[in-house]
C-alpha positions in Angstrom: -41.6 23.0 -3.3 -41.5 19.8 -5.3 -38.1 18.3 -6.1 -37.8 16.8 -9.5 -36.9 13.1 -9.5 -33.5 13.5 -11.2 -32.5 16.1 -8.6 -33.9 14.0 -5.7 -32.0 11.0 -7.0 -28.8 13.0 -7.1 -29.4 14.2 -3.6 -29.9 10.7 -2.3 -26.8 9.5 -4.2 -24.8 12.2 -2.5 -26.2 11.9 1.0 -26.4 8.1 1.5 -22.6 7.4 1.2 -22.0 10.2 3.7 -24.5 8.7 6.1 -23.0 5.3 5.8 -19.5 6.7 6.4 -20.7 8.6 9.5 -22.4 5.4 10.8 -19.2 3.4 10.1 -17.1 6.0 11.9 -19.5 6.1 14.8 -19.4 2.3 15.1 -15.6 2.2 14.9 -15.3 4.6 17.8 -17.3 2.1 20.0 -14.2 -0.2 19.9 -10.7 0.3 21.3 -7.8 -1.9 20.2 -6.0 -2.9 23.5 -3.4 -5.5 22.5 -1.9 -7.2 19.4 0.0 -10.5 19.5 1.4 -11.3 16.0 3.3 -14.3 14.7 5.0 -13.5 11.4 6.9 -15.7 8.9 10.3 -14.5 7.8 10.7 -12.7 4.5 12.1 -13.9 1.2 15.1 -16.2 1.2 16.9 -18.5 -1.2 16.4 -22.2 -0.8 18.1 -23.6 2.3 21.2 -25.7 1.7 19.2 -28.9 2.4 16.5 -27.9 0.0 18.9 -27.0 -2.8 20.6 -30.4 -2.6 17.2 -32.1 -2.6 15.7 -30.2 -5.6 18.9 -30.4 -7.7 19.1 -34.2 -7.1 15.5 -34.7 -8.3 15.7 -32.3 -11.3 19.2 -33.4 -12.3 20.3 -29.8 -12.9 21.8 -26.9 -11.1 19.4 -24.2 -9.8 20.3 -20.5 -9.9 22.6 -19.2 -7.2 21.3 -16.1 -5.4 23.4 -13.2 -4.3 22.5 -14.0 -0.7 23.7 -17.1 1.1 21.3 -20.0 1.0 18.6 -19.8 3.7 19.3 -16.2 4.7 17.0 -13.2 4.3 17.7 -11.2 1.1 17.8 -7.4 0.7 14.6 -7.7 -1.3 13.1 -9.8 1.5 14.2 -7.2 4.1 12.4 -4.4 2.1 9.3 -6.5 1.6 9.1 -7.0 5.4 9.9 -3.3 6.0 6.9 -2.3 3.8 4.6 -4.6 5.8 5.9 -3.3 9.1 5.4 0.3 8.0 1.8 -0.4 6.9 0.9 -2.3 10.1 2.4 0.3 12.5 0.6 3.1 10.7 -2.7 1.3 11.3 -1.9 0.7 15.0 -1.1 4.4 15.4 -4.4 5.4 13.7 -6.2 3.0 16.1 -4.4 4.5 19.1 -2.5 1.3 20.0 0.8 3.0 19.5 1.9 6.5 20.0 3.7 8.7 17.4 7.1 8.7 19.0 9.4 5.9 20.1 7.8 3.2 22.2 8.6 2.5 25.8 9.5 -0.9 27.1 5.9 -1.6 28.1 4.6 -1.0 24.6 6.5 -3.3 22.3 8.4 -6.5 22.5 9.9 -8.4 19.5 11.1 -12.0 19.7 12.6 -14.0 16.9 13.7 -17.6 16.5 17.4 -18.5 16.4 17.6 -18.3 12.5 19.3 -15.4 10.7 16.3 -15.0 8.4 13.9 -14.6 11.2 16.1 -12.2 13.2 16.8 -10.1 10.1 13.1 -10.0 9.3 12.3 -8.9 12.8 14.9 -6.1 12.5 13.2 -4.9 9.2 9.8 -4.8 11.0 11.3 -3.0 13.9 13.0 -0.4 11.7 9.9 0.2 9.7 7.6 0.5 12.6 9.9 2.6 14.8 12.5 4.3 12.6 15.5 5.6 14.5 14.2 4.2 17.8 16.5 1.2 18.0 13.8 -1.1 19.3 15.7 -4.4 19.9 15.0 -7.8 18.5 15.3 -10.5 21.2 16.4 -14.0 20.5 18.0 -16.9 22.4 21.5 -17.9 21.5 20.8 -21.7 21.8 17.9 -23.9 21.2 14.6 -22.1 21.6 11.7 -24.4 22.7 9.2 -21.6 21.8 9.7 -22.2 18.1 11.3 -25.7 17.8 9.7 -29.1 17.8 10.1 -30.9 21.2 13.2 -33.0 21.7 13.0 -36.7 22.3 11.5 -39.7 20.7 7.7 -40.3 20.3 6.4 -43.5 21.7 5.2 -46.3 19.4 1.6 -45.4 20.3 2.2 -41.7 19.4 3.9 -42.7 16.1 0.8 -44.7 15.2 -1.5 -41.8 16.0 0.7 -39.6 13.7 0.7 -42.1 10.9 -3.1 -42.6 11.0 -3.7 -38.9 11.0 -1.4 -38.5 8.0 -3.1 -41.4 6.2 -6.6 -39.9 6.9 -5.4 -36.5 5.5 -4.0 -38.1 2.4 -7.1 -40.1 1.7 -6.1 -43.5 3.1 -3.6 -44.4 0.5 -0.3 -42.7 -0.5 -0.2 -44.1 -4.0 -3.8 -42.9 -4.8 -2.9 -39.5 -3.6 0.1 -39.4 -5.9 -2.2 -40.5 -8.8 -4.7 -37.7 -7.9 -1.9 -35.1 -8.0 -0.4 -36.5 -11.3 -1.5 -33.4 -13.3 0.3 -31.1 -10.9 3.4 -33.4 -10.8 3.5 -33.4 -14.6 3.3 -29.6 -14.8 6.1 -29.2 -12.4 8.2 -31.8 -14.3 7.6 -30.1 -17.6 8.8 -26.8 -16.1 11.8 -28.0 -14.2 13.4 -31.0 -15.9 16.1 -30.4 -18.4 14.9 -30.9 -22.0 15.6 -34.5 -23.0 16.0 -35.7 -19.4 13.6 -38.3 -18.0 13.9 -37.0 -14.4 13.0 -40.5 -13.0 12.7 -39.2 -9.4 9.5 -37.4 -10.4 7.8 -40.7 -11.1 9.1 -42.8 -8.2 6.3 -44.0 -5.8 5.8 -41.8 -2.7 6.3 -43.3 0.7 5.1 -42.1 4.1 7.5 -42.2 7.1 7.1 -41.4 10.8 10.4 -40.0 12.1 11.6 -40.8 15.6 10.1 -37.6 17.0 6.7 -38.3 15.5 6.9 -35.9 12.6 5.7 -37.1 9.2 7.7 -37.2 6.0 6.5 -38.2 2.6 9.4 -39.1 0.3 8.7 -37.7 -3.1 6.2 -35.1 -2.1 8.7 -33.4 0.2 11.1 -32.7 -2.6 8.3 -31.5 -4.9 7.0 -29.2 -2.2 10.5 -27.8 -1.8 10.6 -27.1 -5.6 7.3 -25.3 -5.5 8.4 -23.2 -2.5 11.7 -22.3 -4.2 9.8 -21.1 -7.3 7.5 -19.0 -5.2 10.5 -17.5 -3.4 12.4 -16.8 -6.6 9.4 -15.0 -8.1 8.9 -13.0 -4.9 12.6 -12.1 -5.0 12.0 -10.5 -8.4 14.6 -12.8 -10.1 14.5 -12.5 -13.9 11.9 -14.7 -15.4 14.8 -16.7 -17.0 15.9 -17.8 -13.5 12.4 -18.8 -12.4 11.6 -22.4 -13.4 14.4 -22.1 -16.0 12.4 -19.6 -18.0 9.3 -21.8 -18.4 7.0 -19.3 -16.6 6.9 -15.6 -17.1 3.8 -14.5 -15.2 2.4 -14.5 -11.7 -0.4 -16.8 -12.8 2.1 -19.2 -14.3 4.0 -19.4 -11.0 0.8 -19.8 -9.0 -0.1 -22.8 -11.2 3.0 -24.6 -10.0 2.4 -24.2 -6.3 -0.4 -26.7 -5.4 2.1 -29.4 -4.4 3.3 -27.1 -1.7 -0.3 -27.0 -0.3 -0.4 -30.8 -0.5 2.8 -31.0 1.6 1.2 -28.8 4.2 -2.0 -30.8 4.2 -0.4 -34.2 4.5 2.5 -33.6 6.9 2.3 -30.3 8.8 -1.4 -29.5 9.2 -2.0 -32.5 11.4 -3.5 -32.5 14.9 -0.7 -34.5 16.6 2.1 -32.6 14.9 0.4 -29.3 15.7 -0.1 -30.1 19.4 3.5 -31.2 19.7 5.0 -28.4 17.7 2.6 -25.5 18.4 1.4 -25.8 22.0 4.1 -23.8 23.6 3.8 -20.9 21.3 0.0 -21.0 21.4 0.1 -21.1 25.2 2.2 -17.9 25.2 -0.3 -16.3 22.8 -3.2 -17.2 25.0 -1.3 -15.9 28.1 -0.5 -12.6 26.4 -4.2 -12.1 25.4 -5.4 -12.9 28.9 -6.9 -9.9 30.6 -5.3 -11.0 33.9 -1.7 -11.7 33.1 0.2 -14.2 35.3 3.8 -13.8 36.6 5.1 -16.4 34.0 3.2 -14.8 31.1 5.0 -13.0 28.2 5.9 -9.3 28.5 2.7 -7.4 29.0 3.0 -5.0 26.1 0.7 -3.5 23.5 2.3 -5.2 20.5 4.0 -8.6 21.1 5.6 -9.6 17.8 7.1 -13.1 17.2 9.0 -13.9 14.0 9.4 -17.5 13.1 8.9 -19.9 10.2 6.0 -21.2 8.1 5.8 -24.4 10.0 5.1 -22.5 13.2 2.2 -20.8 11.6 1.0 -24.1 10.1 0.8 -25.6 13.6 -1.0 -22.6 15.0 -3.6 -22.5 12.3 -4.2 -26.2 12.8 -4.8 -25.7 16.5 -7.2 -22.9 15.6 -9.0 -24.9 12.8 -8.4 -21.8 10.6 -8.0 -22.0 6.9 -7.6 -19.5 4.0 -7.1 -19.0 0.3 -5.8 -15.6 -0.7 -5.2 -14.0 -4.1 -3.5 -16.2 -6.6 -1.9 -18.4 -3.9 -3.3 -21.9 -3.5 -5.3 -22.8 -0.4 -3.3 -22.7 2.8 -0.3 -20.9 1.4 1.9 -19.1 4.0 3.9 -16.5 1.9 7.1 -14.9 3.1 6.2 -12.3 5.7 2.6 -13.7 6.2 1.4 -13.5 9.7 -1.3 -14.6 12.1 -2.5 -11.6 14.1 -4.4 -11.8 17.3 -6.1 -8.6 18.4 -7.9 -7.9 21.7 -10.6 -5.2 21.5 -12.8 -3.5 24.1 -16.1 -1.8 23.4 -17.7 1.2 25.1 -19.6 -1.1 27.4 -16.2 -2.7 28.6 -17.0 -5.9 26.8 -13.9 -7.6 25.3 -13.5 -9.3 21.9 -10.8 -11.1 20.0 -10.1 -10.7 16.3 -7.8 -13.2 14.5 -6.6 -12.7 11.0 -4.1 -14.1 8.6 -2.5 -11.4 6.5 0.0 -11.5 3.7 1.4 -9.6 0.7 0.4 -10.9 -2.7 2.8 -12.4 -5.2 2.9 -9.2 -7.2 3.3 -7.0 -4.1 6.3 -9.0 -3.0 7.9 -9.2 -6.4 7.4 -5.5 -7.2 7.9 -4.3 -3.6 4.7 -2.3 -3.8 4.0 0.2 -1.0 1.0 -0.8 1.0 -1.9 1.5 1.5 -5.7 1.5 2.0 -6.1 1.3 -1.7 -3.4 -1.4 -2.0 -3.8 -3.3 1.2 -2.6 -6.7 2.5 -4.5 -9.8 1.7 -6.6 -10.5 4.9 -8.7 -13.5 6.0 -10.6 -13.4 9.2 -11.1 -16.3 11.7 -14.7 -16.8 12.7 -17.1 -19.1 14.4 -20.8 -19.0 15.5 -21.2 -16.0 17.8 -18.7 -13.7 16.1 -20.0 -10.5 14.6 -19.1 -8.2 11.7 -18.2 -4.7 12.8 -16.6 -1.6 11.3 -13.3 -2.8 12.8 -13.6 -6.4 11.5 -14.9 -9.7 12.7 -15.0 -9.6 16.5 -15.4 -12.8 18.5 -16.6 -13.0 22.1 -13.5 -12.8 24.3 -14.2 -15.9 26.5 -15.4 -18.1 23.7 -12.4 -17.1 21.5 -9.9 -17.6 24.3 -11.4 -21.0 25.0 -11.0 -22.0 21.4 -7.4 -20.7 21.3 -6.5 -22.8 24.3 -8.6 -25.9 23.4 -6.0 -27.9 21.6 -2.9 -27.0 23.7 -1.2 -30.1 24.9 -0.1 -29.5 28.6 2.3 -32.4 28.4 4.7 -30.5 26.1 4.6 -27.1 27.9 7.9 -25.9 29.3 8.9 -22.5 30.8 9.7 -19.8 28.3 12.2 -17.1 29.0 12.2 -13.6 27.5 15.6 -11.9 27.3 15.8 -8.3 28.4 17.4 -5.4 26.4 
C-alpha cells in the first residue's frame, strides 16, 4: 500500500525524535560517572569591610547597609546555594554516583575555607543535597594553606616575573589600558557618583604594584572592580532597584553593562601564570590526586563527591592553570558569580576506558536574584573545558583520562606544595 506524502512526513517527524532519544539513551548508558571533585565559590554576601571602605572613599557617598554583616553569607545567598546543591545532587543520583538515602563516610566529603561565608555556603549545599543527614562541613580553625596564598616574601626575580606578566596582560602600558577602558569607567562613574560631585578618584591615573608576596595590585582598577562586584552582589541579593547603583539601573542588562571592569581586574591581576602557580598549585594538586585512579596515602579522602567551597580568587587561579575561559549568559567574560563552581568529573565507559570532564557552572543573574528553582528546563549555565582529542558524547565533552590529567598537573609548582590535612568528623 502506498503511503501518501503528508502521512509519510508525519510518520518520519514522529519516529525520528524517538530514534534520536533512544540512541542518546543507549550512548549515555555506555558511560558511568565514578567521581566528582568540585570547587565552588561561596554564595551572595554584602561587600567586605575593606571593600566598603574602598568604594565609599572613591564615590564619596555611603552605600546601602545590608541586613547581614559585611562579608558574611546572606539568607538569600544561602537559599541560592541550596537550590544549586539540590539540582546537582539530583543529577548525581540519576547518574548513579549517589544513592537515595544518607551517604556513608566513603561517599562524600565537604571542605570549606576558614571564612564564615564559605562554611555557611558549604552547609547550604550539604543540607540541600542530603536533607536531614547531618553531613558535616570540615574546616580548619587556623590558617589553611589549601585556600590561602603562600606566606613569605617573593624574591626580586619573582616580583619582576609577576610584574612583566601583568604588564603583558594589560597591553604593556597601564595608562593606555585605562584609556581603553574609559567608556566603562565613565559608565560606572555616571551610575555611582553623587549628582554634582566630581568624584576625582575615578579619573586618577592607575598604577601597578607588586606586593611583597608577589601578588599584583592596580591602584584605581582595584576599587572600580570592587564597585562592580558589589553591584553584581546587590542585584543577586534581590535588593530593591533603588539600592542598586543608587537607583541608576533597574534591569539585569543594566547591571551587566556595569560589570566589565570586574573582568579587567581578573585579567590584569588574578589570571596570571605566576600568581596562579603560587596561589593555586596546592589546591590543583589535591584535585589531581583525588582524580587519580590509584590514590596515594597522602591523597584527599577517596570519596565519590569531594566538594571544596572557597572564594572567586581560588577559582581564578585554577582556571588559569587549566587555560580555561568562559562567557556565560549576561555576565562579561571570565565572570565567577556567587556559587559558581569548577567541576571535575571522572567517567568510565563500557570498555573500562576512563575520561575526565571539566565544566564551569553557575546560576544566571536572574536565577540568583529571583531564587529560581533549577531544572532540566531551567538549568545552570555550563561551559565545558576541551582540547584536541576530547569528544562530544551524550553525557558531555569527555577528554582522554591520561591527557586530561597531564594538563591538570602541567602548571603545578612543586616548590609551593605542602602537606594538606583533612579533619575527620
